[in-house]
C-alpha atoms as a printed R data frame, in Angstrom:
    type eleno elety resid chain resno       x       y       z
1   ATOM     1    CA   UNK     A     1  -9.639 -29.129  -6.759
2   ATOM     2    CA   UNK     A     2 -10.010 -29.311 -10.544
3   ATOM     3    CA   UNK     A     3  -9.632 -32.208 -12.994
4   ATOM     4    CA   UNK     A     4  -6.061 -33.407 -13.428
5   ATOM     5    CA   UNK     A     5  -3.764 -36.043 -14.831
6   ATOM     6    CA   UNK     A     6  -0.034 -36.343 -14.256
7   ATOM     7    CA   UNK     A     7   0.971 -33.750 -16.864
8   ATOM     8    CA   UNK     A     8  -1.964 -31.307 -17.134
9   ATOM     9    CA   UNK     A     9  -4.637 -29.627 -15.040
10  ATOM    10    CA   UNK     A    10  -7.728 -27.642 -15.988
11  ATOM    11    CA   UNK     A    11  -8.190 -24.240 -14.349
12  ATOM    12    CA   UNK     A    12 -11.975 -24.543 -13.942
13  ATOM    13    CA   UNK     A    13 -12.605 -21.916 -16.648
14  ATOM    14    CA   UNK     A    14 -11.787 -23.731 -19.921
15  ATOM    15    CA   UNK     A    15  -8.057 -23.108 -19.480
16  ATOM    16    CA   UNK     A    16  -5.366 -25.731 -19.071
17  ATOM    17    CA   UNK     A    17  -1.887 -25.859 -17.563
18  ATOM    18    CA   UNK     A    18   0.506 -28.492 -18.821
19  ATOM    19    CA   UNK     A    19   4.150 -29.492 -18.445
20  ATOM    20    CA   UNK     A    20   6.191 -30.334 -21.511
21  ATOM    21    CA   UNK     A    21   9.450 -32.176 -20.897
22  ATOM    22    CA   UNK     A    22  10.336 -32.716 -24.550
23  ATOM    23    CA   UNK     A    23  12.183 -29.433 -25.271
24  ATOM    24    CA   UNK     A    24  15.272 -30.058 -23.187
25  ATOM    25    CA   UNK     A    25  14.557 -32.814 -20.641
26  ATOM    26    CA   UNK     A    26  18.054 -32.758 -19.125
27  ATOM    27    CA   UNK     A    27  17.972 -29.087 -18.084
28  ATOM    28    CA   UNK     A    28  14.363 -27.902 -17.768
29  ATOM    29    CA   UNK     A    29  10.670 -28.616 -18.008
30  ATOM    30    CA   UNK     A    30   8.392 -26.009 -19.562
31  ATOM    31    CA   UNK     A    31   5.128 -25.045 -17.853
32  ATOM    32    CA   UNK     A    32   2.508 -23.810 -20.317
33  ATOM    33    CA   UNK     A    33  -0.986 -22.354 -20.156
34  ATOM    34    CA   UNK     A    34  -3.546 -22.450 -22.942
35  ATOM    35    CA   UNK     A    35  -7.215 -21.662 -23.387
36  ATOM    36    CA   UNK     A    36  -9.595 -23.571 -25.672
37  ATOM    37    CA   UNK     A    37  -7.542 -22.428 -28.656
38  ATOM    38    CA   UNK     A    38  -4.250 -24.295 -28.293
39  ATOM    39    CA   UNK     A    39  -2.657 -21.810 -30.719
40  ATOM    40    CA   UNK     A    40  -2.804 -19.330 -27.814
41  ATOM    41    CA   UNK     A    41  -0.535 -21.456 -25.592
42  ATOM    42    CA   UNK     A    42   2.234 -19.567 -23.844
43  ATOM    43    CA   UNK     A    43   5.131 -20.628 -21.669
44  ATOM    44    CA   UNK     A    44   4.693 -19.475 -18.063
45  ATOM    45    CA   UNK     A    45   7.955 -20.717 -16.571
46  ATOM    46    CA   UNK     A    46  10.953 -23.025 -16.813
47  ATOM    47    CA   UNK     A    47  11.100 -25.648 -14.068
48  ATOM    48    CA   UNK     A    48  14.384 -27.383 -13.229
49  ATOM    49    CA   UNK     A    49  14.830 -30.851 -14.711
50  ATOM    50    CA   UNK     A    50  15.850 -33.674 -12.412
51  ATOM    51    CA   UNK     A    51  12.583 -33.174 -10.548
52  ATOM    52    CA   UNK     A    52   9.189 -34.652 -11.300
53  ATOM    53    CA   UNK     A    53   6.179 -32.336 -10.862
54  ATOM    54    CA   UNK     A    54   2.618 -33.243  -9.925
55  ATOM    55    CA   UNK     A    55  -0.353 -30.870 -10.041
56  ATOM    56    CA   UNK     A    56  -2.045 -30.119  -6.716
57  ATOM    57    CA   UNK     A    57  -4.339 -27.222  -7.629
58  ATOM    58    CA   UNK     A    58  -5.082 -24.750 -10.418
59  ATOM    59    CA   UNK     A    59  -7.403 -21.835 -11.173
60  ATOM    60    CA   UNK     A    60  -7.227 -18.570 -13.099
61  ATOM    61    CA   UNK     A    61  -4.504 -17.307 -10.709
62  ATOM    62    CA   UNK     A    62  -1.904 -19.949 -11.345
63  ATOM    63    CA   UNK     A    63  -0.941 -23.486 -10.503
64  ATOM    64    CA   UNK     A    64   0.427 -25.276  -7.437
65  ATOM    65    CA   UNK     A    65   2.733 -28.239  -8.018
66  ATOM    66    CA   UNK     A    66   4.400 -30.829  -5.792
67  ATOM    67    CA   UNK     A    67   8.076 -31.316  -6.592
68  ATOM    68    CA   UNK     A    68   9.608 -34.808  -6.401
69  ATOM    69    CA   UNK     A    69  13.193 -35.990  -6.390
70  ATOM    70    CA   UNK     A    70  13.808 -39.753  -6.497
71  ATOM    71    CA   UNK     A    71  10.065 -40.323  -5.850
72  ATOM    72    CA   UNK     A    72  10.147 -38.261  -2.630
73  ATOM    73    CA   UNK     A    73   8.218 -35.008  -2.275
74  ATOM    74    CA   UNK     A    74  10.774 -32.257  -1.648
75  ATOM    75    CA   UNK     A    75   8.504 -29.207  -1.732
76  ATOM    76    CA   UNK     A    76   5.788 -27.331  -3.541
77  ATOM    77    CA   UNK     A    77   5.945 -24.662  -6.236
78  ATOM    78    CA   UNK     A    78   3.314 -22.008  -6.983
79  ATOM    79    CA   UNK     A    79   3.573 -20.414 -10.444
80  ATOM    80    CA   UNK     A    80   1.371 -17.398 -11.118
81  ATOM    81    CA   UNK     A    81  -0.105 -16.794 -14.563
82  ATOM    82    CA   UNK     A    82   2.484 -13.999 -14.903
83  ATOM    83    CA   UNK     A    83   5.268 -16.580 -14.422
84  ATOM    84    CA   UNK     A    84   6.305 -15.649 -10.879
85  ATOM    85    CA   UNK     A    85   7.650 -18.709  -9.048
86  ATOM    86    CA   UNK     A    86   7.309 -19.257  -5.288
87  ATOM    87    CA   UNK     A    87   9.132 -22.271  -3.822
88  ATOM    88    CA   UNK     A    88   7.717 -23.667  -0.575
89  ATOM    89    CA   UNK     A    89   9.277 -26.244   1.688
90  ATOM    90    CA   UNK     A    90   7.366 -29.493   2.062
91  ATOM    91    CA   UNK     A    91   4.792 -28.032   4.489
92  ATOM    92    CA   UNK     A    92   1.859 -27.870   2.029
93  ATOM    93    CA   UNK     A    93   1.325 -31.612   1.738
94  ATOM    94    CA   UNK     A    94  -1.887 -33.195   2.961
95  ATOM    95    CA   UNK     A    95  -1.369 -35.681   5.756
96  ATOM    96    CA   UNK     A    96  -3.880 -38.149   7.113
97  ATOM    97    CA   UNK     A    97  -6.777 -36.595   5.208
98  ATOM    98    CA   UNK     A    98  -6.174 -33.184   6.754
99  ATOM    99    CA   UNK     A    99  -6.763 -30.369   4.276
100 ATOM   100    CA   UNK     A   100  -3.742 -28.070   4.229
101 ATOM   101    CA   UNK     A   101  -4.867 -26.361   1.011
102 ATOM   102    CA   UNK     A   102  -8.315 -24.883   0.348
103 ATOM   103    CA   UNK     A   103  -9.905 -22.665  -2.276
104 ATOM   104    CA   UNK     A   104 -12.322 -20.145  -0.777
105 ATOM   105    CA   UNK     A   105 -13.967 -17.386  -2.831
106 ATOM   106    CA   UNK     A   106 -11.459 -17.663  -5.726
107 ATOM   107    CA   UNK     A   107  -8.458 -17.498  -3.388
108 ATOM   108    CA   UNK     A   108  -6.329 -20.415  -2.217
109 ATOM   109    CA   UNK     A   109  -5.247 -20.513   1.427
110 ATOM   110    CA   UNK     A   110  -2.575 -22.785   2.833
111 ATOM   111    CA   UNK     A   111  -0.094 -23.056   5.644
112 ATOM   112    CA   UNK     A   112   3.410 -22.924   4.238
113 ATOM   113    CA   UNK     A   113   6.954 -21.666   4.480
114 ATOM   114    CA   UNK     A   114   8.908 -20.191   1.600
115 ATOM   115    CA   UNK     A   115  12.259 -21.810   0.906
116 ATOM   116    CA   UNK     A   116  13.754 -18.289   0.746
117 ATOM   117    CA   UNK     A   117  12.266 -17.292   4.117
118 ATOM   118    CA   UNK     A   118  14.688 -14.571   5.168
119 ATOM   119    CA   UNK     A   119  12.267 -12.559   7.381
120 ATOM   120    CA   UNK     A   120  11.801 -15.677   9.549
121 ATOM   121    CA   UNK     A   121   8.056 -16.165   9.205
122 ATOM   122    CA   UNK     A   122   8.064 -19.913   9.719
123 ATOM   123    CA   UNK     A   123   5.082 -21.948   8.537
124 ATOM   124    CA   UNK     A   124   2.279 -19.395   8.356
125 ATOM   125    CA   UNK     A   125  -0.884 -18.588   6.394
126 ATOM   126    CA   UNK     A   126  -0.417 -17.847   2.670
127 ATOM   127    CA   UNK     A   127  -2.960 -16.788   0.057
128 ATOM   128    CA   UNK     A   128  -2.753 -17.193  -3.701
129 ATOM   129    CA   UNK     A   129  -5.163 -15.251  -5.896
130 ATOM   130    CA   UNK     A   130  -5.343 -13.484  -9.246
131 ATOM   131    CA   UNK     A   131  -3.152 -10.654  -7.928
132 ATOM   132    CA   UNK     A   132  -0.290 -12.469  -6.201
133 ATOM   133    CA   UNK     A   133   1.008 -15.060  -3.794
134 ATOM   134    CA   UNK     A   134   1.534 -13.419  -0.403
135 ATOM   135    CA   UNK     A   135   1.771 -14.030   3.300
136 ATOM   136    CA   UNK     A   136  -1.779 -13.516   4.598
137 ATOM   137    CA   UNK     A   137  -0.949 -13.539   8.308
138 ATOM   138    CA   UNK     A   138   1.890 -14.454  10.649
139 ATOM   139    CA   UNK     A   139  -0.165 -15.719  13.602
140 ATOM   140    CA   UNK     A   140   2.787 -16.803  15.751
141 ATOM   141    CA   UNK     A   141   5.348 -14.026  15.413
142 ATOM   142    CA   UNK     A   142   8.886 -14.044  16.695
143 ATOM   143    CA   UNK     A   143  12.020 -16.107  16.634
144 ATOM   144    CA   UNK     A   144  14.226 -18.003  19.021
145 ATOM   145    CA   UNK     A   145  17.940 -18.745  18.891
146 ATOM   146    CA   UNK     A   146  19.287 -22.197  19.670
147 ATOM   147    CA   UNK     A   147  23.014 -22.945  19.474
148 ATOM   148    CA   UNK     A   148  23.557 -19.847  17.354
149 ATOM   149    CA   UNK     A   149  20.821 -20.692  14.821
150 ATOM   150    CA   UNK     A   150  17.687 -18.556  14.529
151 ATOM   151    CA   UNK     A   151  14.354 -20.376  14.228
152 ATOM   152    CA   UNK     A   152  10.991 -18.732  13.522
153 ATOM   153    CA   UNK     A   153   7.915 -19.627  15.496
154 ATOM   154    CA   UNK     A   154   5.331 -21.316  13.261
155 ATOM   155    CA   UNK     A   155   1.561 -21.347  13.623
156 ATOM   156    CA   UNK     A   156   1.286 -24.296  11.175
157 ATOM   157    CA   UNK     A   157  -2.175 -23.444   9.769
158 ATOM   158    CA   UNK     A   158  -4.011 -26.614   8.763
159 ATOM   159    CA   UNK     A   159  -7.367 -28.418   8.888
160 ATOM   160    CA   UNK     A   160  -8.982 -25.917   6.505
161 ATOM   161    CA   UNK     A   161 -12.743 -26.184   5.997
162 ATOM   162    CA   UNK     A   162 -15.756 -24.064   5.028
163 ATOM   163    CA   UNK     A   163 -18.889 -24.057   7.191
164 ATOM   164    CA   UNK     A   164 -21.880 -21.791   6.527
165 ATOM   165    CA   UNK     A   165 -19.843 -19.951   3.866
166 ATOM   166    CA   UNK     A   166 -17.103 -19.078   6.393
167 ATOM   167    CA   UNK     A   167 -13.485 -20.272   6.226
168 ATOM   168    CA   UNK     A   168 -12.076 -21.994   9.319
169 ATOM   169    CA   UNK     A   169  -8.688 -23.519  10.092
170 ATOM   170    CA   UNK     A   170  -6.508 -24.377  13.046
171 ATOM   171    CA   UNK     A   171  -3.303 -22.545  13.976
172 ATOM   172    CA   UNK     A   172  -0.789 -22.794  16.800
173 ATOM   173    CA   UNK     A   173  -0.712 -19.480  18.685
174 ATOM   174    CA   UNK     A   174   1.637 -19.090  21.655
175 ATOM   175    CA   UNK     A   175   1.851 -22.854  22.041
176 ATOM   176    CA   UNK     A   176  -1.933 -23.473  21.925
177 ATOM   177    CA   UNK     A   177  -3.808 -24.844  18.889
178 ATOM   178    CA   UNK     A   178  -6.765 -22.570  18.166
179 ATOM   179    CA   UNK     A   179  -9.655 -22.611  15.731
180 ATOM   180    CA   UNK     A   180  -9.578 -19.486  13.545
181 ATOM   181    CA   UNK     A   181 -12.593 -18.088  11.661
182 ATOM   182    CA   UNK     A   182 -11.753 -15.821   8.740
183 ATOM   183    CA   UNK     A   183 -14.222 -12.930   8.554
184 ATOM   184    CA   UNK     A   184 -13.250 -11.569   5.145
185 ATOM   185    CA   UNK     A   185 -10.515  -9.024   5.937
186 ATOM   186    CA   UNK     A   186  -7.326 -10.086   4.090
187 ATOM   187    CA   UNK     A   187  -5.276  -8.731   6.999
188 ATOM   188    CA   UNK     A   188  -7.182 -11.112   9.307
189 ATOM   189    CA   UNK     A   189  -7.667  -8.182  11.712
190 ATOM   190    CA   UNK     A   190 -11.348  -9.089  12.063
191 ATOM   191    CA   UNK     A   191 -10.745 -12.829  12.506
192 ATOM   192    CA   UNK     A   192 -11.743 -14.572  15.660
193 ATOM   193    CA   UNK     A   193 -10.059 -17.433  17.428
194 ATOM   194    CA   UNK     A   194 -11.254 -19.647  20.238
């Protein structure tokens, strides 16, 4: 969404995120943020070494990275400007040109599943803004048990696009893929689906 190279990304407002691997490359990578005055740089988070990180998206809220191990994408990581780290499974990747990540009115929306998903949300709609990274809506609620293992239903939000200044995406609801229009209520109570 904003200009990037392999080790830095601009936030769209004269700020820059960058990863420095020189401090202790065997144990951690340091994620930094700086404004136009590089003397104001501060470390946001330590990222585990052994992984390679690639920038997917950045704005004033934070940065979203893909995590690689042995040249294979293993997941995504969102780091807020306050240094909070959210690890997602590999559900945020774009496949076949489909947009699984979109920025709409200074908020990023994506379909994803946290690695530490203990409430069993599955792959659902997440939002990342200047306040936090949070589940926006669990469209396909519930779980099922198979051979003693609990699995969450997943709506798998994807195909995000903006038309006439309205956000749309598809989601699987009760086994049927539906087109969802977001009407501006962060709870999605006023959203419509067809």
